[in-house]
VEXBA-13685 format. One record per residue (C-alpha): residue in three letters; y, x negated, z negated. Coordinates in steps of 0.1 Angstrom, whole numbers, plus 5000, padded with zeros to 4 digits. Each point is the difference from the previous one (the first is absolute). Layout:
residues N
@rest:ALA	py:Y	px:X	pz:Z .
...
end
This chain:
residues 280
@rest:UNK	py:4933	px:1311	pz:0252 .
@rest:UNK	py:5006	px:5004	pz:5037 .
@rest:UNK	py:5015	px:5032	pz:5015 .
@rest:UNK	py:4986	px:5024	pz:5026 .
@rest:UNK	py:5014	px:5030	pz:5017 .
@rest:UNK	py:4981	px:5032	pz:5005 .
@rest:UNK	py:5011	px:5020	pz:5030 .
@rest:UNK	py:5001	px:5033	pz:4980 .
@rest:UNK	py:5033	px:4988	pz:4987 .
@rest:UNK	py:5017	px:5005	pz:5034 .
@rest:UNK	py:4975	px:5026	pz:5012 .
@rest:UNK	py:5024	px:5024	pz:5017 .
@rest:UNK	py:5027	px:4975	pz:5010 .
@rest:UNK	py:4983	px:4971	pz:5017 .
@rest:UNK	py:4972	px:4987	pz:5022 .
@rest:UNK	py:4975	px:4973	pz:4995 .
@rest:UNK	py:5019	px:4978	pz:5025 .
@rest:UNK	py:5033	px:5005	pz:4981 .
@rest:UNK	py:4983	px:4995	pz:4966 .
@rest:UNK	py:4985	px:4967	pz:5011 .
@rest:UNK	py:5033	px:4987	pz:5012 .
@rest:UNK	py:5019	px:5011	pz:4969 .
@rest:UNK	py:4975	px:4990	pz:4975 .
@rest:UNK	py:4998	px:4965	pz:5015 .
@rest:UNK	py:5038	px:4998	pz:5000 .
@rest:UNK	py:5001	px:5009	pz:4963 .
@rest:UNK	py:4973	px:4975	pz:4989 .
@rest:UNK	py:4970	px:5022	pz:4992 .
@rest:UNK	py:4968	px:4981	pz:4997 .
@rest:UNK	py:4977	px:5028	pz:5011 .
@rest:UNK	py:5000	px:5035	pz:5016 .
@rest:UNK	py:4976	px:5029	pz:4996 .
@rest:UNK	py:4996	px:5017	pz:5034 .
@rest:UNK	py:4995	px:5038	pz:5002 .
@rest:UNK	py:4975	px:5015	pz:5023 .
@rest:UNK	py:5024	px:5025	pz:5015 .
@rest:UNK	py:5026	px:4973	pz:5006 .
@rest:UNK	py:4974	px:4978	pz:5015 .
@rest:UNK	py:4989	px:5027	pz:5025 .
@rest:UNK	py:5036	px:5006	pz:5009 .
@rest:UNK	py:5005	px:4963	pz:5006 .
@rest:UNK	py:4969	px:4997	pz:5022 .
@rest:UNK	py:5014	px:5026	pz:5024 .
@rest:UNK	py:5024	px:4974	pz:5013 .
@rest:UNK	py:4987	px:4967	pz:4987 .
@rest:UNK	py:4966	px:4983	pz:4997 .
@rest:UNK	py:4980	px:4985	pz:4972 .
@rest:UNK	py:5007	px:4966	pz:5015 .
@rest:UNK	py:5038	px:5008	pz:4996 .
@rest:UNK	py:4994	px:5006	pz:4963 .
@rest:UNK	py:4978	px:4969	pz:4997 .
@rest:UNK	py:5026	px:4979	pz:5016 .
@rest:UNK	py:5027	px:5013	pz:4976 .
@rest:UNK	py:4980	px:4989	pz:4970 .
@rest:UNK	py:4990	px:4967	pz:5016 .
@rest:UNK	py:5037	px:4992	pz:5003 .
@rest:UNK	py:5012	px:5015	pz:4967 .
@rest:UNK	py:4999	px:4988	pz:4964 .
@rest:UNK	py:4993	px:5036	pz:4990 .
@rest:UNK	py:4963	px:5011	pz:5001 .
@rest:UNK	py:4981	px:5033	pz:5000 .
@rest:UNK	py:4988	px:5011	pz:4966 .
@rest:UNK	py:4981	px:5032	pz:5007 .
@rest:UNK	py:4994	px:5028	pz:5025 .
@rest:UNK	py:5004	px:5035	pz:4985 .
@rest:UNK	py:4986	px:5025	pz:4998 .
@rest:UNK	py:4968	px:5019	pz:5006 .
@rest:UNK	py:5011	px:5031	pz:4981 .
@rest:UNK	py:4981	px:5029	pz:4985 .
@rest:UNK	py:4967	px:4985	pz:5009 .
@rest:UNK	py:4978	px:5020	pz:4976 .
@rest:UNK	py:4987	px:5036	pz:5003 .
@rest:UNK	py:5006	px:5000	pz:5038 .
@rest:UNK	py:4980	px:5017	pz:5027 .
@rest:UNK	py:4980	px:4978	pz:5024 .
@rest:UNK	py:5025	px:5000	pz:5028 .
@rest:UNK	py:5030	px:4991	pz:4979 .
@rest:UNK	py:4981	px:4972	pz:4983 .
@rest:UNK	py:4989	px:4987	pz:5033 .
@rest:UNK	py:5036	px:4998	pz:5012 .
@rest:UNK	py:5009	px:4982	pz:4968 .
@rest:UNK	py:4973	px:4974	pz:5008 .
@rest:UNK	py:5017	px:4995	pz:5034 .
@rest:UNK	py:5033	px:4994	pz:4983 .
@rest:UNK	py:4982	px:4975	pz:4977 .
@rest:UNK	py:4986	px:4982	pz:5030 .
@rest:UNK	py:5035	px:4997	pz:5015 .
@rest:UNK	py:5014	px:4986	pz:4968 .
@rest:UNK	py:4971	px:4976	pz:4996 .
@rest:UNK	py:5005	px:4988	pz:5036 .
@rest:UNK	py:5037	px:4995	pz:4995 .
@rest:UNK	py:4995	px:4984	pz:4966 .
@rest:UNK	py:4976	px:4974	pz:5013 .
@rest:UNK	py:5024	px:4991	pz:5028 .
@rest:UNK	py:5031	px:4997	pz:4978 .
@rest:UNK	py:4984	px:4984	pz:4970 .
@rest:UNK	py:5000	px:5030	pz:4976 .
@rest:UNK	py:4968	px:5008	pz:4982 .
@rest:UNK	py:5010	px:5030	pz:4977 .
@rest:UNK	py:4999	px:5037	pz:5009 .
@rest:UNK	py:5012	px:5027	pz:4976 .
@rest:UNK	py:4979	px:5031	pz:4995 .
@rest:UNK	py:5013	px:5032	pz:4982 .
@rest:UNK	py:4977	px:5027	pz:4986 .
@rest:UNK	py:5005	px:5037	pz:5007 .
@rest:UNK	py:5023	px:5026	pz:4983 .
@rest:UNK	py:4995	px:5037	pz:4992 .
@rest:UNK	py:4962	px:4999	pz:5001 .
@rest:UNK	py:4995	px:5030	pz:4977 .
@rest:UNK	py:4982	px:5002	pz:4967 .
@rest:UNK	py:4976	px:4971	pz:5003 .
@rest:UNK	py:4985	px:4981	pz:4970 .
@rest:UNK	py:5007	px:4963	pz:4997 .
@rest:UNK	py:4964	px:4992	pz:5007 .
@rest:UNK	py:5004	px:5017	pz:5035 .
@rest:UNK	py:5032	px:4982	pz:5007 .
@rest:UNK	py:4986	px:4966	pz:4990 .
@rest:UNK	py:4968	px:5005	pz:5020 .
@rest:UNK	py:5020	px:5011	pz:5031 .
@rest:UNK	py:5025	px:4972	pz:4997 .
@rest:UNK	py:4973	px:4973	pz:4997 .
@rest:UNK	py:4981	px:5016	pz:5030 .
@rest:UNK	py:5030	px:5000	pz:5022 .
@rest:UNK	py:5011	px:4965	pz:4990 .
@rest:UNK	py:4966	px:4987	pz:5008 .
@rest:UNK	py:5001	px:5017	pz:5034 .
@rest:UNK	py:5035	px:4986	pz:5007 .
@rest:UNK	py:4989	px:4965	pz:4989 .
@rest:UNK	py:4971	px:5001	pz:5025 .
@rest:UNK	py:5026	px:5003	pz:5027 .
@rest:UNK	py:5016	px:4967	pz:4990 .
@rest:UNK	py:4971	px:4982	pz:4983 .
@rest:UNK	py:4996	px:4975	pz:5029 .
@rest:UNK	py:5037	px:4991	pz:4998 .
@rest:UNK	py:5021	px:4983	pz:4973 .
@rest:UNK	py:5017	px:5033	pz:4991 .
@rest:UNK	py:5003	px:5013	pz:4965 .
@rest:UNK	py:5006	px:5036	pz:4988 .
@rest:UNK	py:5026	px:5006	pz:4974 .
@rest:UNK	py:4996	px:5033	pz:4982 .
@rest:UNK	py:5034	px:5016	pz:4989 .
@rest:UNK	py:4999	px:5027	pz:4974 .
@rest:UNK	py:5030	px:5024	pz:5002 .
@rest:UNK	py:5017	px:5012	pz:4968 .
@rest:UNK	py:5002	px:5037	pz:5010 .
@rest:UNK	py:4981	px:5027	pz:4981 .
@rest:UNK	py:4985	px:5012	pz:5033 .
@rest:UNK	py:4986	px:4966	pz:5011 .
@rest:UNK	py:4963	px:4996	pz:4995 .
@rest:UNK	py:5005	px:4966	pz:4984 .
@rest:UNK	py:5033	px:4999	pz:4982 .
@rest:UNK	py:4996	px:4974	pz:4971 .
@rest:UNK	py:4991	px:4964	pz:4999 .
@rest:UNK	py:4970	px:5003	pz:4977 .
@rest:UNK	py:4982	px:5023	pz:5025 .
@rest:UNK	py:5008	px:4978	pz:5030 .
@rest:UNK	py:4989	px:4970	pz:4981 .
@rest:UNK	py:4967	px:5018	pz:4990 .
@rest:UNK	py:4992	px:5004	pz:5037 .
@rest:UNK	py:5008	px:4964	pz:5009 .
@rest:UNK	py:4979	px:4987	pz:4971 .
@rest:UNK	py:4970	px:5021	pz:5010 .
@rest:UNK	py:5002	px:4990	pz:5036 .
@rest:UNK	py:5001	px:4963	pz:4991 .
@rest:UNK	py:5011	px:4989	pz:5034 .
@rest:UNK	py:5024	px:4971	pz:5001 .
@rest:UNK	py:5015	px:5014	pz:5032 .
@rest:UNK	py:5009	px:5034	pz:4985 .
@rest:UNK	py:5028	px:4998	pz:4974 .
@rest:UNK	py:5032	px:5017	pz:4987 .
@rest:UNK	py:5036	px:5006	pz:5008 .
@rest:UNK	py:5021	px:4999	pz:4968 .
@rest:UNK	py:5031	px:5020	pz:5005 .
@rest:UNK	py:5026	px:5002	pz:4972 .
@rest:UNK	py:5010	px:5036	pz:5009 .
@rest:UNK	py:4965	px:5013	pz:5001 .
@rest:UNK	py:4992	px:4983	pz:4967 .
@rest:UNK	py:5030	px:5018	pz:4984 .
@rest:UNK	py:4998	px:5033	pz:5019 .
@rest:UNK	py:4968	px:5012	pz:4983 .
@rest:UNK	py:5004	px:4980	pz:4968 .
@rest:UNK	py:4972	px:4974	pz:5007 .
@rest:UNK	py:4994	px:4979	pz:4969 .
@rest:UNK	py:5013	px:4964	pz:5005 .
@rest:UNK	py:4972	px:4988	pz:4978 .
@rest:UNK	py:4977	px:5010	pz:5029 .
@rest:UNK	py:5019	px:4976	pz:5022 .
@rest:UNK	py:4990	px:4972	pz:4977 .
@rest:UNK	py:4964	px:5008	pz:5007 .
@rest:UNK	py:5003	px:4996	pz:5037 .
@rest:UNK	py:4988	px:4966	pz:5012 .
@rest:UNK	py:5026	px:4980	pz:5020 .
@rest:UNK	py:4977	px:4998	pz:5030 .
@rest:UNK	py:4997	px:5038	pz:5001 .
@rest:UNK	py:5038	px:5004	pz:5006 .
@rest:UNK	py:5006	px:4997	pz:5038 .
@rest:UNK	py:5036	px:5013	pz:5001 .
@rest:UNK	py:5029	px:5005	pz:4975 .
@rest:UNK	py:5027	px:5026	pz:5009 .
@rest:UNK	py:5032	px:4997	pz:4980 .
@rest:UNK	py:5023	px:5030	pz:4996 .
@rest:UNK	py:5018	px:5020	pz:4974 .
@rest:UNK	py:5007	px:5037	pz:4994 .
@rest:UNK	py:5022	px:5026	pz:4986 .
@rest:UNK	py:4996	px:5012	pz:4964 .
@rest:UNK	py:4976	px:5029	pz:5005 .
@rest:UNK	py:4968	px:5009	pz:4982 .
@rest:UNK	py:4966	px:4990	pz:5013 .
@rest:UNK	py:4986	px:5027	pz:5023 .
@rest:UNK	py:5034	px:5008	pz:5014 .
@rest:UNK	py:5008	px:4968	pz:5018 .
@rest:UNK	py:4996	px:4997	pz:5037 .
@rest:UNK	py:5008	px:4973	pz:5025 .
@rest:UNK	py:5035	px:5012	pz:5005 .
@rest:UNK	py:5008	px:4990	pz:4964 .
@rest:UNK	py:4994	px:4963	pz:5007 .
@rest:UNK	py:5030	px:4978	pz:4996 .
@rest:UNK	py:5008	px:4963	pz:5002 .
@rest:UNK	py:4983	px:4978	pz:4975 .
@rest:UNK	py:5020	px:4997	pz:4968 .
@rest:UNK	py:5019	px:5032	pz:5004 .
@rest:UNK	py:4974	px:5023	pz:4984 .
@rest:UNK	py:4978	px:5005	pz:4971 .
@rest:UNK	py:4968	px:4982	pz:5009 .
@rest:UNK	py:4991	px:4971	pz:4977 .
@rest:UNK	py:4998	px:4974	pz:5028 .
@rest:UNK	py:5003	px:4972	pz:4975 .
@rest:UNK	py:4967	px:5009	pz:4983 .
@rest:UNK	py:4982	px:5007	pz:5033 .
@rest:UNK	py:5010	px:4966	pz:5015 .
@rest:UNK	py:4993	px:4983	pz:4967 .
@rest:UNK	py:4964	px:5013	pz:5000 .
@rest:UNK	py:4996	px:4989	pz:5036 .
@rest:UNK	py:5014	px:4965	pz:4992 .
@rest:UNK	py:4977	px:4997	pz:4970 .
@rest:UNK	py:4969	px:5006	pz:5022 .
@rest:UNK	py:5012	px:4974	pz:5025 .
@rest:UNK	py:5010	px:5025	pz:5027 .
@rest:UNK	py:5025	px:4982	pz:5023 .
@rest:UNK	py:5012	px:5029	pz:5021 .
@rest:UNK	py:5017	px:5006	pz:5023 .
@rest:UNK	py:5020	px:5030	pz:4987 .
@rest:UNK	py:5004	px:5025	pz:5028 .
@rest:UNK	py:5028	px:5025	pz:4998 .
@rest:UNK	py:4990	px:5035	pz:5010 .
@rest:UNK	py:5026	px:5028	pz:4994 .
@rest:UNK	py:4994	px:5032	pz:5022 .
@rest:UNK	py:5034	px:5013	pz:4990 .
@rest:UNK	py:5017	px:5023	pz:5026 .
@rest:UNK	py:5034	px:4990	pz:4987 .
@rest:UNK	py:4993	px:4964	pz:5009 .
@rest:UNK	py:4987	px:5010	pz:5034 .
@rest:UNK	py:5036	px:5013	pz:5007 .
@rest:UNK	py:5013	px:4965	pz:4995 .
@rest:UNK	py:5005	px:4975	pz:5027 .
@rest:UNK	py:4966	px:4983	pz:5002 .
@rest:UNK	py:5015	px:4965	pz:4995 .
@rest:UNK	py:5018	px:5011	pz:4969 .
@rest:UNK	py:4969	px:5016	pz:4985 .
@rest:UNK	py:4979	px:4969	pz:5008 .
@rest:UNK	py:5026	px:4976	pz:4985 .
@rest:UNK	py:5005	px:5021	pz:4969 .
@rest:UNK	py:4962	px:5003	pz:4995 .
@rest:UNK	py:4996	px:4962	pz:5001 .
@rest:UNK	py:5030	px:4994	pz:4977 .
@rest:UNK	py:4988	px:5025	pz:4974 .
@rest:UNK	py:4964	px:4988	pz:5000 .
@rest:UNK	py:5011	px:4963	pz:4999 .
@rest:UNK	py:5023	px:5008	pz:4971 .
@rest:UNK	py:4973	px:5015	pz:4979 .
@rest:UNK	py:4975	px:4972	pz:5007 .
@rest:UNK	py:5026	px:4973	pz:4993 .
@rest:UNK	py:5011	px:5016	pz:4968 .
@rest:UNK	py:4964	px:5003	pz:4987 .
@rest:UNK	py:4994	px:4963	pz:5008 .
@rest:UNK	py:5033	px:4989	pz:4984 .
@rest:UNK	py:4992	px:5020	pz:4968 .
@rest:UNK	py:4965	px:4986	pz:4999 .
@rest:UNK	py:4985	px:5035	pz:4996 .
@rest:UNK	py:4962	px:4996	pz:4996 .
end
């Protein structure tokens, strides 16, 4: 399985330009580009500069992320999100990246699942209409926090199944699977083609409902059953890549190159061990 780098891992310590150079140096196959880092980059660079980088690099763009908190928004806020989506779609088409991550809203109050589901489907359909004449796909990422409107795999999958659009799929993130105790049997029910992105990470030994992004740690150093998750993905023929996404403030204090190097080494070590042990 090839390896990608998600820019959340160096969120406070690096720029898109730095991450591109360092990830290429350390042999990553792909990179996930954050919207905030992209906007910062475009203040002093052009889309053509980014296009030229990938044209001359073995590393390729994997996704653009993210349109965040896209449900239960007022008309003005949602319109601004659509503008961001248009920017990402334009950049994606020019640099050869066809996947945009979308994240549902948090702290929406006491709403029934039927309301959440209907609103999520409505908003996803509206976002899709923005990109439907392009090659872009939307990858829905559930977040394993109690206050997120979609915080388990089964509910995210329920929405994707009902929408039945082969350009709207899922992000499978090991941390989010663990953080709200998603049943790994539900992962077995997800069709391979519905998985647009796979995020690999690990976390501290805290109970579901307590874990937050700052508790993420390098793969293999925590309590997540990565072997079983990767085994399930392998069994369904999912080929990756595995994208490391950590969001840990302690790692943001590292020298960016050290963090990027260690992230690659830790992820590569897990994947090689699973292959060598024939876990399936």
